[in-house]
Each structure stands twice: as structure tokens, then as C-alpha cells.
PATORPA-448206 format. One record per residue: z, x, y negated of N, C-alpha, C in turn. Coordinates in pm, whole numbers, plus 32768, in hexadecimal, padded with zeros to 4 digits. Each point is the difference from the previous one (the first is absolute). Example, Ala and Ser with C-alpha at 12.3 -4.5 7.8 and 13.67 -1.06 7.14 Angstrom:
830C8527823980007FA77F898000805A7F887FB87FDD7F97800680527F8980497FB37F93
END
This chain:
273E93539BA580667F927F9B7FA37FE87F8D80497FA07FB67FDC7FD77F8480A77FCD7FAF7FD5801D7F68808B7FE27FB37FF47F7A801980907FE5800080447F5A801080547FDF7F957FD67FE27F89806B7FDE7F9280837FC88028801E7F94803880587FB9803C807D805780667F92805E8058804B8055802E802F80607FAC7FB3803A7F98804F804B7FE18085800D7F8F80077F6C7FF380697FB87FC880657FE5804C80077FDE80618059801B806D8028807480077FAA80558023805A809080208032803D7F817FD87FCD7F81805D80197F9A80977FBA7FDF7FED7F6B804C808F7FCE80118052801A803B7FCB8011809C803A803B8052806680897FD17F9B80687FAF802980687FE6808D7FE77F8980017FB67FB2806E7FD97FAE805F7FDF80377FCC7F89807D80907FDA8020803B805C80817FC28051802B804E80748043805E80457FA77FD480337F78803C803F7FA580687FCA7FCC80077F637FDE80737FC27FE780487FF2808980018005806A80488001806F8042808F80307FFB805F7FB68021808D80077FD5807280337F627FD0802E7FB6805D80157FD180807FB17FDD808E800E7FEE805A7F9B7F767FD47FC67FBA80427F9C7F647FE97FD77FC8802080838001806C801D7F97803B806D800A7F8B8099806B7FE5801A80287F9B807A7F9B7F777FE180377FCD7F787FD67F5F7FDA7F75801780027FB2804F7FB17F3F8019801B80028011805D8006806B80807FD780108083802B7F62806F808E7FD57FEE80117F98802A7F8B7F8E8001800E7FDC7F6C7F9A7F9D7FCD7F787FE880417FCB80767FF37F83801180617FEF7FE5808780828020804580037FF0809480097F557FF4806B7FC47FDA80357F7580127F4B7FCD7FD17FDC80097F9C7F8D7FD57FD47F7F7FF7808680218047805D7FAA802080647F70805A7FDC801B80627F757FA280367FF9801280A380118061801B803C80228083802780257FF980A87FCC8017807380127FEC808A80348086800D809B801880038049804C802180887FDA804180368063806980807FC9803C806C7FB77F68803D7F9A800E80527FF87F9B808780677FD37FF180348053807B808780037FD980557FC87F6C80407FCB7FCE80297FC4802980227F8B80487F8F7FAA800C7FE57F948079806B7FE980658023803B804B808380227FAD80957F917FAB7FFA803B7FD8807A7FC280057FDE7F4B80177FBA7FF680007FDB7F448080801D7FC780797FFA803F807F800A7FD57FFD80667FA27FCE80828016800F80787FAF7FC57FE67F677FAA7FB77FFF7FA57FF17F9680307FC07F77806C7FBA800380227FC57FB7802580507F8E7FFD7FB57F81804380777F877FBA80667FFE7F8D800880117F98805B7FF880108089804E80277FCD809880258060807780B2802E7FDD80427F8F801F80A380188033800E80207F467FE57F857FB3805280317F8C7FD580767F767F87804080607FE680897F877F957FF17FA37FE17F84800F7FB27FEA7F987F60801480057FE5803A806C7F67802780177FB37F9F7FFA7FA5801A80677F947F79800980357F7280217FDC7F9C7FCD801F7F6C800880027FED8098807A7FCC80327FEC7FDD80997FBC7F9480167FEB7F867F947F997F7D80257F80804280037FE680717FC27F6E803980047FFC8063809180478035802A800E8031807580077FDA8066802F7F7B801B7FF17F9680677F747FD880127FB87FD97F647F897FDA80217F96807A801B7FFC807D7FFC7FD2807C8030801A7FEC80A680758003802180507FFB808A7F817F8780447FFD7F977FB57FD57F84804B7F5B7FFF80397FC980627F867F647FF97FFA7FD380AB8066806B80587FFD7FF980338062800A7FD380A180677FBD800780007FCD80957F987FB880127FB67FC17FB67F8F7FB6802E7F8280777FF37FE780437F827F7F804F8016800780A2800980998030800D8008808180067FA9803E80997FF1808A800C7FC9800E80968071800780677FCB7F92807680577FFE80498011808780607FA88052802980038075800A7FAC80877FC8806180417FA07F8780667FB97FD480618045804E803380837FC2805780437F71800080227FE27F7280377F907FD6800D7F7F80287FA9802B80037F877F8B803D7F8B7FE08091802D7FB980247FE27FF1809F800E804A80517FAC800F80638007807380487FD97FA780417F817F76801B7FDF7FCB802F7FA1800A7FA27F8D80057F7B80077FCC7FB87F9C80A87FA0800C80397FFD8074809F7FBE7FDB80307FC97FA0802780A37FB880377FE67F927FC97FF07F577F9080137FFA7F7C7FDE7F9E7FE47F667FF6800E7FC780927FE07F6D8026804F7F977FC68094804F7FEF80717F9E7FB27FD87FF27F647FD6806D7FA17FDE7FEA7F897F687FCE7FF57FCC801780587F7F7FCF7FF57FE07F6A7FE780537FB7805180117F8C8046807C7FA27FDA80778031805F80407FBE800E806E7FE47F8E8005806A7F8980627FFB7F8B7FD67F8B7F877F8E7FDC801C7FBE7FD17F9C80487F797FFC80087F9D807180507FA27FDD80A180037FDF8046805E8001807380257FC6800980067F8E7F8C80627FD77FD4802A7F5F7FFB7F9B7FD07FA27FBD80227FED7F7B7FA8809E7F987FFC803A7FFD8078807D7F827FD7805380677FC1803980667FDF804080417FBE7FD780107F647F787FFA7FF57FE07FCC7F6880027F887FD97FDF7F7D805680387FB17FCE807B7FE07FFE8079800D805B809280027FCE801480577FA87FD0806B7FD4800C80447F987FD77FA07F7F7F8A7FC380077FE47FA77F8A80727F777FEB803F7FF9806C80227F667FE280AF800E7FE880238091803080A180257FA8803C80727FEC7F5180637FD38014803D7F928048809780247FCE801F80A38038805A802480417FF080998014805A804080227FDC80948089806280438022800F7F9E807C80308027808B7F99801080687FF2802F805F7F817FE2806980457F79800780677FDA8048801C7FAA7FA67FFC7F8D7F7D80147FEF7FB97FD57FA57FEF7F7A7FD27FE97F7E80707FD57F95800A80D47FC17FB48073801B803580627FDD800C803E80427FB88017807B7FD6805680577FC0803D7FD97F6A7FCB7FAD7FC180167FF37F9280967F89800080147FC2807880857FB08002808A807A801A803E7FDD7FD68091803B7FEE8048801180857FDD7F61804880567FE9805D7FB57FB38067800F807880847F7F7FD1806F80177F7D8039805F7FF6801780317F5E80137FEC7F827F897FB6802D7F8F802A7F607FC77F6A7FB3802480137FAC7FD17FD47F78800D7F4E80107FE47FDF803A7F807F8680297FBB7FE7806D806C80258049803F7FA5806D80447FE77F90806B80657FEB80547FD27FA5807B7FB37F977FEA7FCC7FB77F737F7D7FC080077FB180467FE87FE6803E7F917F93805880237FBF8047806A805D8051805D7FE9801B80957FDA7F8E804480207F7880097FE77FAA80537F6A7FD37FE17FCC7FFD7F937F737FE47FA97F9E8076803E801D80757FEE7FE5805880597FC27FDD806980A2801480647FD47FF4807C7F857F80804180337F957F8D7F787F9180327F81804880098000801D7F737F6E80377FE87FDC806480538039805D80087FD8807080627FEC7FD58081803E7F8680327FDB7FDF80977F707FD2800E7FD57FA87F9A7F7F7FCC7FCE7FA080677FF8803580857FAC7F9E805F7FFC7FE6802C80AF80608025804E7FC68032805A7FCA7FA88077801E7F857FE37FA37F9D80547F56800C7FD17FF97FFB7F7F7F9480207FB57F8B806880488046808D80017FD88077804A7FF87FFC809080427FBA805E7FEE7FBE805A7F847FC880367FD07FA67FA27F9A7F9D80297F8B80697FBD7FFC808C80037F8B804A7FC87FDA8046806C7F8C7FCE80307FE3807780AA7FF780677FE6800A80668075800080617FFA7FA680587FBA7F627FF080257F7780417FB480137FD17F747FF57FA07FE0802A7FCF7F86805B804C7F86808180378042804E802A7FA77FDB80A380347FCD803380657FBC80867FFF7FA180177F9B7FD67F877FA57F9F80317F95802F7FDC7F71807B7FCC8015805B7FE77F617FDE80847FC3801D7FEE7F5E801780827FA9805280357FE48030806C802F807780597FC480137FA47F6D80AB801F7FE0801A80157F92802980697FEE807180237FBE8032808F7FE18024804080967FED8069800D802980328071800880A08007804B801F803E803380A07FFE7F8A806C801E7FB47FA680617F888060803A7F9C802C7F987FD57FB67FAD7FAA7FEF7FA3801E800A7F778077802E7FE1805A7FFF7F70805380847FE87FB28067802C8032808B80017FEF80397F5F
END
């Protein structure tokens, strides 16, 4: 796979269009990747995104758009059969290899949005339904879909070598 700027922009445009059409942030990102043909999953898998809107059911925790980006990358690069991995390395393999892709994605998302929580990103709006909040989220959804696409283009072995940013394992 190789990064294609035109495809990235198309993914972002699909995500914005989805959001304008009433899909939540998570559905918007995930569906955009499917529609653009960069995520080969059954179309009905979008159903797993429903609960992530509003930072998981309007709880304000992790941004639903970011959650969709993580799910999309996991659908492609996650362990298809974790029990096939020897039990002595099954757990450590995740942090040694797999988490690096997602750690960097979160680091980049945080830099773009000054945080990862829905409440932190949009909590300053007094009215959840206000036009200004919807515009901010619409833009965020487009950029996050492009971010998801970017990380989908990183081959697995390259992602396994990404340097960690801030992480709980090494910062105690």
C-alpha cells in the first residue's frame, strides 16, 4: 500500500458528507473508509460504531472519530487469531509490536485536536446541538478519516518499528 493524497481527500470528503447526512462521528469515519474502498469489511460492520458517538454514548470520553480510526486499523492489522501466538509471548507481543501504530495515531490526533476526549474537544459549547459544535466536529471527522487512511497505509512491519510516544508501560 502507498499513501495517495487524492484518496485521502476523498476519504475526508466522504466522512464530512456522512456527518452532514446524520451519521455520528464514528460511523462517519468508518463508513468513509469503506466507501472509498480502503477498508474491506462487510458494510454492515458499521453497526459496531453506533455506541462511540459523543465519546461513547455521549459520555464525553474517547472521541468516536478516533475510535473508528483505531477500529479500522485493527480490522486490517489486528491479530486475526491471537490464540495462534504462543502463550508465553501473546501478551507482551501486543505492547512490543501492535500498540505502536495506535500510540502514534493517538499522538497525532492529540496534536491536531488538543486532546482525545469528546468533552475536552467540544465541552466548551454550552449547547451540544449548536451549529458551531457541529461544524467543529464535522471538520474533525474529515481530518480523522484522513488520519485513519494514513495509518492504514503503513505496512505492519514498519508499524512494529514506530517509536512510542507517551505510554503507560514506560512512564510510571
